[in-house]
N, C-alpha and C positions, 0 to 999 in steps of 0.2 A: 499770292500763292506760296511764296517762300516763307512769308510770315506765318502762314497756317502750318506748314511743315515744321517750322522752328518751334512753334507753340506745342505741336504734337510731340516733338522729340523731348521738349522740356517736361511735358506732362508724363511721358513714359519714363523718363529718368526719375521723376519724383515718385511715381508709382513703384518703380524698381527699388528705390531706396526705402520706401515705405514697406515694401514686401520683405526686404532684407531685415529691416528693423523689427518687423513683426516676427520673423523667423528667429532672430536673435533673442527677442524678448520671450518667445515661446520656449526656446531652449533654456533660457535662464529660469523660467518658472516651472519647467517640467520636472516631474518626479520619475525615478528610474522604474517605470512600469514593467519593462522587459528585462530587468536585472534584479531579481529578488535578493541576490547575495549582497549587491551594493546597497539596496534599501535596508537590509538587516544591519549592515555596517553603519549606515547613517543613523538609524534608529538607536543603535547601541551608543554612538557618540553623543547623540542628543540626550540620552538618558544620563550621561555624565555631566552635561553642562546646563541643561534647561532648568534644573532645580536652582542653580545659582542665579539664573535670570529671574525666576519667580521670587527668590529671596530679595533681590535688589528692587524688584517691582513693588513688593509688599512694603519694604522699608520706605521707598520714595512716596508711595501712596499715603502711607501713615504720616510722613513729615509734612506733605502738602496739606493733608486734612487737618493736622494740628494747627498749622500757621494760618489757615483760612477758615477755621471753624467759626470764628467770631465775626469775620468780615463778609463771608459769603452767605447766601441764603441757606436755610437748613437743608434743602434738597441737594445743593452742590457741596455744602460743607460737612454734611453728616450722612445722609441716606445713600447717595451714589458712592462715596468712597467706602462706606461699610459694605455695600453690595460687591464692589470691586475687590475689597480685601477678602471677603468670604470666598469669592470665586477663585482668586489667585491662590488662596490657602488650599482649597480643594484640589486645584491643578498641581500644586506643589506636592501634596500627599500622593496623588496618583502617579506622578513621575518618580517619586522616591520608591513607591511600591514597584514600579516597572523596572527599576534598576536591579531589583533582586530576582527578577523572573525573566528568563530568556523568551524572546518572541519568535515563533516559527517564521521561516522565510516567507511563506505564502501570505502571512498577515502583516508583513513589514510595510508594504506600500500603503495598505489601508490605514494603518496607524500613523504613518507619516502624513497622510492626507488629513486625518483627524487632528493631528498635532498642529499642522499648519493652520488649519481652519480655526481651532480654538485659540492658538497663540495670536493670530492676526486679529481676531475679533476682540479678545481681551486687551491686547496692546492698543488697538485702535480706540476702544472705549476709554482706556486710561488716558491716552493721548488727547482725545477729544475733551475729556473732563478737565485735564490740565489746562488746555487752551481756553475753556470756558471760565476758568478762574482768573484770567488775565485782567478783566475789568475791575476786579476787587483787590484791594490792598494797595500799598505804596510801591515805590520803585524797587525797593529791596525784595518785596514779595514777587514782583514781576521777574526780577533777576533769579530768584529762587526757582520759579517755574521754568525759566529758560535753562538754567543749569540742570534741574532735575530731569526735564524732558531729554536734554542732550545726553546726560549720563545714562539715562534709561535706554535711549536708542543705541548708544555706544555699547552698552552691555548686551543689548539684543544682537547687534552685529557680531560681537565676539562669540556669544553663546550659541548662535544659530549658524555657525560657519558650515556645519554639515547639512543645513537645510536653507540654502541661500534664497530660495523663492519666498520663504516666510520673512527673511530679513529684508528683502527688496520690497515686498508688499508693505511691511511696516514703515520702511523708509519713505515709500511713496505716500501712504495714507496719513502718516503722522509727521514725517520729516518735511514734506513739501509745504503743507499748511503752516507748520511751525516756522519754517524759513520765511515765508511770505509775511507772516504777522510780525516777526521781529525785525525783518529788513525794512518794513514800512513804519516802524515805530517812530514817533516824533523826536525822541531823545537820541542824540548822537551816540552816547555810550552804549545804549541798548542796541542800536543798529550795528555798531562796530563789534560788540560782543556777539551779536547774532550772526554777523558775517563770518567771524572767526570760528564760531561753533559749527556753522554750516560747512565751512571748509574742512574742518577736522572730520566731521561726519562723512563728507564726500570722499576724503582720502581713505578713511576707515572702510567705507563701502567698497572702494576700489580694491583695497587689500583683501577684503572679504571675498570678492569675486575671484581674485587670483588664488587665494588659499583654498577656496571651495573647489576650484578646478584641480589644484594640487591634491586635495583630499580625495577626489574621485580617482585621479591618476594613481595616488598611493594605494588606494583600495584595490584597484585593478592589479597593480604591481604585487601587492601582498598576496592576493588570491592566485596570481600566476606563480609566485614563488611557492605558495603552499601546494599548488597543483604539481609543480616540478618536484617538490619535496616528496609528495605522495608517489609520483612516478619513480623517483629515485629509491624510495623505500620499497615500492613494489618490486623494482629490479633487484634491489639488495636482498629482499626476501626470496625472490625467485632464484638468484644466484646461490643464496644460502641453501635453498631447497635442493638445487642441482648438485651442490657440493656434498650433500649427504644422501644422494640418490644414485643407485646403480641404473644406468640408462638401459641396459640390456634386459633386465628382469622387471624393472619398475619397483624393486624392493629397496629399502635403505642399504647404504654401503657399509664398508668396514669401519670408517670413521664414525658414522652415526651409531653403529652397533656398540662401540666401546663407550661413547658418550652416554647412550641409553643404559648400558650396564652399570656405569658408575652411579647414575641417578637411581636406578633400581636397587642397587646395593645400599645406598644411603637410606632410601625409603624402608627397605626391609630391616635394616639395623634399627631405625627409629621405632618401627612398628612391631619389632620382634617377630617378624614373619619369615618363612623360608622362601628360597628363590632357587630356580633351576636354570643352569646354563647348558645348552645342548649344541653340539657341533655335528653337522650332518653333511655327508657328501654322497655323490651318486656312484653306485657300483659300476665298474667297467666303463666309466665315462671316457677315460683316456684312450682306450682301445677304439671306442666308437668315434671319438674325435679324429683319431689318426686314420681310421678306415674310410670315413666319409668326408673328412675335411673340416676346417675350422668353421666355415659358414654353417654347415649342418649342425655342428656342435653348438654354435650360438643359437640356432633355432630351437634346439632341444632345451637349452638353458632358459630361453624365453618362455617356452611352454611350461617348464617346471616352475619358473617364477610365477606365472599366472595361476598355477594350481596352488602354490604355497600361499599366495595372497588371500585365498579363500579361508585359510586357517587363522589369519591375523584378526585379532579382536581384543576385547578387554582382557588384559593380563597376558597376552601373547604377542610377542614382538619377533619378527623374522627379518633377517638381513642377509644379503649375499656378501661373503667375505672375500671372494675371489675364486676364479676357476669354477669348479663344481662344488665348492664348499659354502655352506650356509650356516649362519649362527642364529640361535633361538634363545630368547629370554622368556621364562615362564614365571610371572609374578604370583606370589602367594599360592604356590603349587601344592601345598598340603602333602608333601612327601612323594613317594614313588607312584602312587595311584594316578595322579594327574599327568605325570610324565609318561606312564605307560599308555594312558588314553591318547595323549598327543602323538606318541609313536604310532599307535593304531590309526589315528586320523591321517598321518603322513602316508602310511602304507595305502590307505583307502584312496587318497587323492592322486597317488602316483600309479595305482594299479592299472589304469587304462593305458593302452599303448600310445606312444608318442611318434610323431613323424620324424624320421631320421633319414635324410637323403631322399631316396625315392621309395622307401619302405617304412613299415611300422616296426617299432622296437619296444619291448617291455623293459621298463626301468625299475630299479629299486634303490633304496638308500640305506646307509648305515648311520647310526646315531651313537654319539658318546655324550653322556650326561654327568654333570657334577652339580650337587645340591648344596646351597649355602644354608647353614654355616658348617655342616658336617665336612664337606670336601675342601673348604677354604674360606678365608675371610676377606680376600681382596679379589679385584677383577682379574689380575694376572694369575693368581692361584686357581681360580675357578676355570679360567680359559685353558690353562695348561693341563689341568686334571681332566677336563672334558675332552681335550685333544688326545690325552693319553688313553682315555676310555675308547675314543673313536679308533685310534691306532690299534688298540688291543682287539676291538671288535672286528676290524678289517682282517686281522690275522686269524681270528678264531671262529667268528660267527657272522660273516658278511651278510648284510641284508637285515640285521637285527639291531637291537638297542642294548648298549652296555652302560650300566650305571656304575660310576666310580665308587669303589668300596675300600674298606680297610686292607683287603688283599692287594688291591692295586697300589695303595699307599706303601705297603711293605715292599712291593716289587719296585716301585719308584725309588725307594731308598736304597734297595739293593743295586739297582742300575746306576744310581748316583754314585754309590761307593765304587762300583765297577768302572764308571767313567772317570772318576777321580784317580783311581789306580792306573788306568790306561793313559791318562793325560800325563802322569808323572813317571811313566815307565821308560826304561832304557830300551828302545826298540831293537837296537843292535844286539843286545845281549839276551833279551827276553823273547823276542820273536824268533821262530824257527819254522822250517818247512818240512812237511811230511809229503810223501809221494805215493800215489796209487797208480798201479800199472794199467795200461791199455793193451789188450792182447789181440793178436790176429789168430783166430781159432783155425783158420785154414792152414796157415803156415806154422802154427803152434809156437809162436814166439812173442816176446814182449816188443812192442813197436814204440811205445811212448810211456811217459809218466806224467800224471797231472799233479802240479804243485799245489798243495793245500796249506793254508795258513794255520799256524799254531802259536799260542801264547802261554808261556810258563811264567806266571806272576809270582814273585817272591812272597807276596802278601796273600794272594788268593789261590795259588797253586795253578794247575792246568785249567785254563778257561776254554769253554767250547767256542769254536768259531761262529756258531749260531748266535752267540751273545756279543762277542767283541767286534765282529765284522760289521753288523748293522750299527753298533755303537760308534765305530770309527767313521762310518759314513755320515751319521747324524752329527757328530762332533767335528767334522771336517778334518779328520786325521787320517783318512784313508789314503790320501796321496803320498805322504811320507811313508806310511806303512807299505804301500805298494812298491815303492822304490827299494825299501829294505828287503822285502820278500823276494823281489825279482833278482836283486844282486846275489842273494844267498842261493836261489834256485839255479841261476846261471853258473855259479861256482861249483855246485854239486854236479850239474849236467856235463861239465867238462870232463868228468871222470867216467862217463858212460861210454858204451860202445857206439860206434858211428851210426848204427842203424836205429838207435833209440833217441826219440825226440822229447822235447820238453813242452808240456802244455801249461800255460799260465793264464789265470783268470784276471780280467780287467773289470773294475767297478765302473758303473755309469758316471761316477764323480771324477774318474780319471780323465774323461773327455772334456770336462769343463775347465781344466787347468792347462794353459799353454806350457807353463813351466814343467808340469808333471810329464806331459808328452815328450817334451824336449829331453828331460832327464831319462825317460825310458829308452829313447832312441840312443842316447849316449851310453847307457848301460849295455845295450845290445851290441853296439859297434865295438865297445871296448872289452867285451867279455871273453874274447878268444874262442867263442862258440859260433859255428857257422849259423847265420840267421835262418837258413833253410831248415835247421833242426829245432827252431823255435816256433811254437804255435800259440797265438793269443786267442783265448776263448772270450766271447761276449754273449750276453743274454739280450733278449729283445727289450727288456726293461732299460738296457743301456742305450737303446736306439730311439725310444719313444719320445723323449723330451725334445731332442733336436737331431733328427735323423741325418740331415745334411752335414752338420758339424761332425757327428760321430763317423759318418762315412768318410769324410775328409781325413780324420785322424787315422782310421784304419788303412786308408790309401797310403798314408805316409809310412806306416809300419810295413805294408806290403812292398813299398819301394826299397826298403832295406833288405828284402828277401825273405821276411818272415811270412808265416802262413796264418790264415784266419779261420776260426771255427765258430759256428753259431750254436751256443749251448741251450739246453732245455727246450729243444725244438718241439712245437706242438702246443705249448702252453700260452702263447701270445695271441694277438688278435689279427695280425697281418703278416704271418710268417712267409707265405708264398710271395707277397709283395717284396719283403726284405730279401728273400733269396734271389729274386730276379734282379734286384738293383745292386746287391753287394757282390763283390768278387770273393766268394767263399771257396775254401778248400775242403771244409769238413762240416758235417751236421751231426750233432749229438742228440739222439732221441731221449726225451725226458723219461725218468724212471717211473713216472705215474702210468705209462703205457705198458710197462714190463711186469708190474706186480701180478697181474692175472693173465699175462699173454698166453700161458699154457692152458688156461681154462676158459678164456673168453674169446669167442670168435670175433667180436668187435675189436678188441685190443689187438688181436693177431692181424686182422685186416689192416688196421691203422699202421702197425709196425711194418707190415709187408709193403704198404703203399709208400711209406716214407723211404724204405730201402730201395724200392723201384725208382722213386723220384731221384734219389741220389745217383743211382746207376745211370739213369738217363741224362742227368746233368754232369756226370763224371765227377762226382764228389764222393769223398770218403764218408762213411756213415758209421758212427759209434753208438752202440746201444748201452745206456747207463743203467746201473741199479740191478745187475744180474746177481742173484743171491742163491739160486737153486739150480740143480742139474736139469730139472724139468724146463725151467726158463731157458737155460743154455741150449738144450736140444731143440726146443721150439724155434728159437731165434736162428739157429743154424739151418733149420729146415726152411725158414722163411727167406734165407739168402743172406743173413747177417754174417759179417766176417770179423768185425772189430767189437769187442765187448769190454766192459769195465764194471766192476762190482765186487762185493765182499766174497763172492764165490771164488774169484781169482785171488784177491788179497785185500786186506784192509790197508789203509795208508800206513806207511812205514817211514822211519827217519832216514836221512840221507845215507848213513853208514850201512843201512841194511839193504840198499838197492842192489848192490852187486851180488849179494847172496841170494836175493829173491830172483834175479835174472838167471843165475846159474841153477838154482833149484827148480825153477819152472822149466827151463830147457832140458834139465835132466829127467824131469817127470813128463815131458811132452808126449812121449809115446802112449802114456796112460790117460792123458787128458782127452777131452772131446768125447 
């Protein structure tokens, strides 16, 4: 019984080894049916080496045929080698042709199978023919056959490294019979030579199997590397795309805009075509953003971006430059007609209301346009001139399009000359302060003077503050100018009666400089003038950019004892919100409500409402821009007490203030 089980175990072990051997042999002989990419790689490698194998085969067939032509029968010495040579030559030509043409991946396995079949058949026929020649000829011719077959098999192993199944089949079909024949030869030298050759072929076959495995592994590694390179390239392309994309609107960003502009300019210069650069921003966006919050502003910009993307097409490039500003490049625009059409298209896509916060809002945009080559020859020049046209449009015709013209060029040069003069000016000697009175019509006396900046240039003469004050703000010279003007205003105010205060305007840019605010506080405390007689006026535009910081600066001034007034009230977007959050002492009603206050019920009601608001909040209220007696009488009837305007006096120099106070008080019984 134990012998039976022992035999059974031995049989199972043999079957297991046989099964493993069959699996191993099947793996060796298998083609990459499920890996078309590997099959294509193997076929490409074969295309490089198989022609060399056929060349060697043709040469060896020819040499054997020549040496055995006279000793072997005609069938073996002439007919068969001729047929083999013709077949080998045809296969060589086919493989040389295949090297010049790529094979689709789906056909690679089929062609590998055909290559293995034809190679094994032809090699086997050649090997069989060589073995049939052994009975003919002397010992040297037998050695020639031995060496020729061995070299041919060796070449086969080397050239078929990427198709190991074909090499193995040829080794089995040709090499095994060859080894048996030569190892059984009666001559000792032949046997020894055959044994050495078999050993070499066996070692070569072992190396072939290892190298074939390495070839497959290398192919997989190369494809994995290529896959990772593709993934890296895709990530790089995506990062590059994101680097040039504005995530909020989905439009290209500022960096992409200038890169596109440089390329468009180069193309326009080479082709002799015109090119338009347009800058566009949304009207009243800042007020909407402050009123409803940044999240609502972002949603509005996202909606605008989606609408502007509809206009993008051949020759039209739109990017978001930042905030609510957008840049446009119009290629081959054919002058102003195409630009005007684009402006009309912009108005059309923006005319539908947008969702802002919890309500709908109608939006519009202003455009400034510069055309190449008339407006400039470089990207910087075109951008600056389009920006100037946009700035001019915002000041004069908001909601429209302004095309940069020669008139603008003249104005730019004048402003450049003005800026150059202001930059090189001696502020201490050239800047001076004019004073305009604020009058209490009820008590009929001057209660304050507003300090107004003046510049007397040795080169340009008296320059309007409407020109040099915005220039000082744009050129970042407003902070030193403010310090000089405040120092002179404080010095003049020390000579006034105790009941007369000084009103001094602060620029929005004053709040952005810690050094400037510190300098202003130092001037106030060292002036010898009671801080309670100093009133700093701020406009809402000074508060919009960073309300919290501006509020903090005003709080520091109030801590000194100074008073705070909100100027141009009624022209901003969130005045009531600011009034409730700021510690104000005075509100000044903008002159735009005073022009027709005596003839317009709406203006009169607005002025009356603001005066009542100030009374309820216990704030002083000054009505600016009073120029006629009709306006004065209407304002007095509406409850206004403090007025300022040309009816009372135009701004006067410091030395005329005392006379103006005395003259007004002397004429007080006849005023009102």
